[in-house]
N, C-alpha and C positions, 0 to 999 in steps of 0.2 A: 514363543511363536517362532515358525519358520518363514522365510522369504519365499513367496510363492512366484511372483513374478515383478519384473521391472517395467515400467510403461513411460513413454514419452507423451506428453500432453500439449495441445495448443487449442486454446480458445480465443478466437479473433472476432472482434465486432464488425470488422469490414469484409468478412467473407460471405459467401452465399449461406443460404439458409440450410442447405445440405451438408456444408463442411465447416459450420461455426465451431464444432468441437472434434477435434482431430486426434484421435489415440492411435499409437503404435506401441508394439512389444519389442523389447530386446530379446533376440534369440539366444538366449543364455541356458546351458544345460544344469541339470540339478547341482552337479557337483560345484560349479561355479557360484550358483545361488545360495548354497550353504554357506559360503564364506563370508557373506554379508549378515551380520548380526544386529538383530534390533537394539540390543543394549549399546552398541556404537553410535547409533542414532539417539536413542533416549538420554544418554548421559550429557549431551548438550541441550537439553530441553529442560527450561524451568516453568514448570505448569501449576506451582504452588499459589502463584500471585494472580490467577486469572480471575476475572469478575463477569458476571452476566451481562451479555449483549443486550437482553430484553429488559432487565429490571434495574440495572445500575447504571444509569445514563452519568451521572456526576462522576463517578470513578472511570468512566470511558473516557473522558475528558483529559484524564492524568495518565492513561495507560491505553497503549494500542494492542493489548492483548486482552482475550476474553474466550468464553466458552458458551455454546448453545446446546441445549438439551433438545432431544428429538420431539418432545412433546411441543415446543414451541413453534415448529413447523414454518421456520424462516427459509429465506433463501439459500442459507447454508446447509439445511437439511435437505432441500430439494438437490443440492450438488451432492451431497451424500448419497441420497438416493440413486442418482444417476451415475456416480462411480461404482456404487455396488452392483449396479445393474450391468454395466458395459465393461468393466475391468474383468476380463475373463481370458481363459487361453484360446478363445475364437478370435481375439483381436488380431489382427494381420501383424507380421513381423516387420521389424524395419530391414529393408534389404542390405544395406552395408553403411558403414559409418558416414560415407560421404552424403547419404540422403538425409543425414540428421541436420546438415547444414545447407544454407543457400547463400553463396557469395561469403562463405566464411562465418557467417552468423547463423546461430542456431534456428532451425526452422519451427522450433517447438520452444514453448515459454517455460515449461516446467517438467519436471521428472517425478514420477510416483513409485514409492516402493510398496508393495501389497504383501503383508504378513499375515498369514492365516492360522488358526488353529482348529483343526478337523473335528477333534472330539468334542470342544465347547460350541463349534459353529460360530466362531467369533472371527472378526477382520480388524486390521489396523492398516490405515493407509497413510503414509507420510509423504508430504509435499514439499518440494524443494524448486527453487526458480533457477533456470538454466541461464548462463552467462556466456558470452563468447569465448572467455578463457576456460572452459571446460575441455576444450580441444587440446590434444597432444599430438603433435605433428613434427616428426624429424627430432625426436628427444631421446638422449641417452641417459638413463637413470641407474643409479645404484641402489640395490633393495637387498633385504634379508629374507630368505624363503622360511614362512612360518606356518603351522597349520596343516592338519592332515590331509587337506584337501589340495594342496599345492603339489605341483609335480616334483620339486626338489625339496626333500627334506632330510634332516640329519646329516648334512654335509658339513664335515668339520675341516679347518685347516690342518695341515700334517703336523705341525708343531703344537697344536694346542686345542683345547676342547671348545673353543670358540667358534660359533657357526660361521661359516663363509658367508662373503657378501656376493652378490651376482651384478652383473652388468647386463642390462637389458636394452634392447633397441626398439623404441615404437615408432612406426612410420606413419601411423595413422590411427588415432584412438581419442578416447574421451576419459575424463575422471568422473567418478561417481561422487556427488555432493553429499557429505555427511553433517556439515555445519550449517546452521542458520535455517534450521526446519521453519516453514512458513504456517505449516498447519498439520494435524492430526485427526483423522477421521475414525472414530471409534463406532465398528458396526457390530452389534450383538444380534444373537438369534432371536432374543426377544427385543425387537426394536425399540421398545420403551426405554432400554437402557443406552441406546445409542447417543452419540454427542460429538459435537465438533469443537475442537480446541484450536484457536487461531492464535499464533504468536506474532503476526506482523499484519496487522489489519489492513494497511493500503495496500501492500504487495498482494495479499490474498485476493483483494477486489481486482487488482490489475491482471492477475493470472486467470481469473475467470470472467473477464470482460464485463464488469459490472461496478458499480460505485455506491452502492447501497450503504455500506459501512460509512464511507468518506461522507456520503450526504448527512447520515445519523450524527457523526461528529460536528459538521459545519452547524446543522440545526441545533445542537446542544450549546454551541458557542453562540449562536443567536439567542438563545434561551437565555443563557447566562448573563448576557449583557441586557436583555429586556427585563428580565427580573432583578436587576440592579445588583446581582451578586458580583458583577465585574464591572469596573469603569476605567476610563483611559484619562490620560493627561493629569496625573496626580502628583506631578513635580516631586518625583520620588528621588532622594538624595541618600547618600551613604554617610552614617556617621558612626565612628568607632566599630566598623564592620557590621553595624545593623542598618537596615534600609528604614528610611522615615519617609512617610507621604506628607508633604508640605501643603496639599490641597485635598479636598474631599473627591476631586475628578469631576469629569463630564460623564453624564449618564448617556448611553446609546440607545435611542429609540428607533425601532424598526416599524415601517408601516407598509401597507399594500397598496399604497397610493399610486394610481395608474399614471403613467406619463408618455413620453414618445417611444419608449424602448418596447420591443415585443413581449419583454416579460411583464406579467402583472402580478405576479406573486414572488415572495422569495424562494419557494420551492421551485419555481420556474428558473429564477435568475441562478441558483447555485447549481443548475445543470451544467453550467460551463465551469470546465475544470480549472481554469484560472482564477475563477471566483471561488469555487469550492474549496480547493485545496488549501489556501491560506487560513480560511476560516477553520477547516478541519484540523490543521496543524498548530492553531493559536492555543497558547495556554497563558493563564493568568500570572505571568511571571514579571517579577518586578524589573528583570533586566531588558525588559521589552522597552524599545524606544518610544513606542506610542504611549506606554504608560509612565515614563520618566520626563516626558516634556511638560512644560508649564501650560495651564489653560489658555493662557494668552498666546503662547506659542502656536497652540493648535488653531486657535482663532485666525492668527498671521498666516497660517498655512492654508487655510480655507480661503482667505482674502487672496492670497497670491494665486491660488489656482483660480480663482474667477478672474483675476487681472490677467493670467496668462493666455485665458481663452480670447481675450480682445487685444493682446499684443502680438504684433506681427512679427516681432523678434523672437518670439519664444514658440517653440514647435510643440503642439499638442496633438492629442488624436480623441479628444473628447469636447463636450460642449457644457454649457452651465448646468443644464438639467441633469447633467451626471454627476454634479458635485454636492456631496453631503452639506446641510444646512445647520449651521451652528448658532445657537442661542445662549450667548456667554453669560447673560444675566441670570437665566434659570439653569445654566450649566447643562444644556440637552444638545445632543448631536443627533439630527434627524436623518435617517437613511431609509432610502426607498429602493424598490427593485431596479430603478434606472441608475441610482447611485452607489450600490453595493459592490460594484466591481472597484470604484475608487476607494472605499472604505476597506475592502478586502487586501488592495494594494497598499494600503497605509498601515494595515497589521503586519505586514511584511518589510514596513519601512521602504518600500520601493518609490514612494511619492517624497517622502522626507529626505532620502539620500540624492534625489535627482532634481530637486526644486531649483538648486543652485546652478545647475549645468545648463539651464535654459532650453532643456528637453524633456519634456514630461510625456512619457509613453506607458500608458496602462496595458498590460499584456492583453487583457481581454478585448479592448477596442482594436488592437491590432489584429488578432485573430478573426474578429468579425468583418474587417475591413479585406483582409488578404485570403482568408482561407474558409471564412464562413465561420459560424460559431463553433467554439471548441467542444462541441457535444458529440458524442458518438451514440451509435445504436447498441444499446446493451442487450446482452443475452438474458432472455427471461427465462430463468432457472425453474421458475413456477410450471413452464410448458415443458422446458428441456428434460426435467426430471420425472415428469408423468409417466 
């Protein structure tokens, strides 16, 4: 396949409806496009360990890589359809390098390489995240000129056959990322064979202003606790390089019991990023502090949280209704939509670390107080892609 065009993309949840998806094209001549090879991108991609996003939820909890087939018609496929429709030569060009940035920060969140095969009528689109260090400004670089499409070729040093190096001055430019590919969209003439491969699940969602994959991981974590596959407070110790659980652990029970919070279900509660992300990132690893502590220590932690609410010398940003309840006799921790923000912070060790500092601030409640809920208006790709 040959590179057809390179596009800059920005998906913003805070933009107006008209410009939630902004696409511009880099105005490169064909001779320059030919110098970017698909093999250079693919050699850094490991796609042999991908699992299905729709059918292998347990594997998703261990890996942030997956694939989605066209027939599954998830939001990934809607994004694929959108890109297939709107990535074309009719997209407006970037006027200059300066317009790629706003206050030295990229105005676009990602870059797309569109490769096409005209005979087979197939396309592959590779997605990379843009960071501010892509900018090259006032740089002097030493390089060797290779390839038939470069202006300087076969220039040898006078006394040897070694190719000479050149010194180039770059006043204002960008680097084209080739490492850390986020996703590849395989688009086939027969749409049934199209698919999306995702190599970094959370960044993929971030770049397309959605959180559906992260929500799926978070709900998988809740399900694994609810089904007693995972437990906490097992008093795990290391003996002769092996880990040993000294306790059966505490079962985590989730219920949709309504409280004073606006959220009446777990689905609503995990709309908040500060709640959703720790759940999505959690793995049942024996190195986790929440797993290594003793059940009695967990009980004392819950008691201390309750005391902290009443203690004027301790600064907190939550109330008793927000604290999970523990039944040490039956080894159950009850978590409701009101208390899941604290449980989520416990998974990240934020509560356990800060308990002794006499200041216990749960990120979720700070955002509620200062900025409103950390929930954003997601792009509905089912609508955008139609």
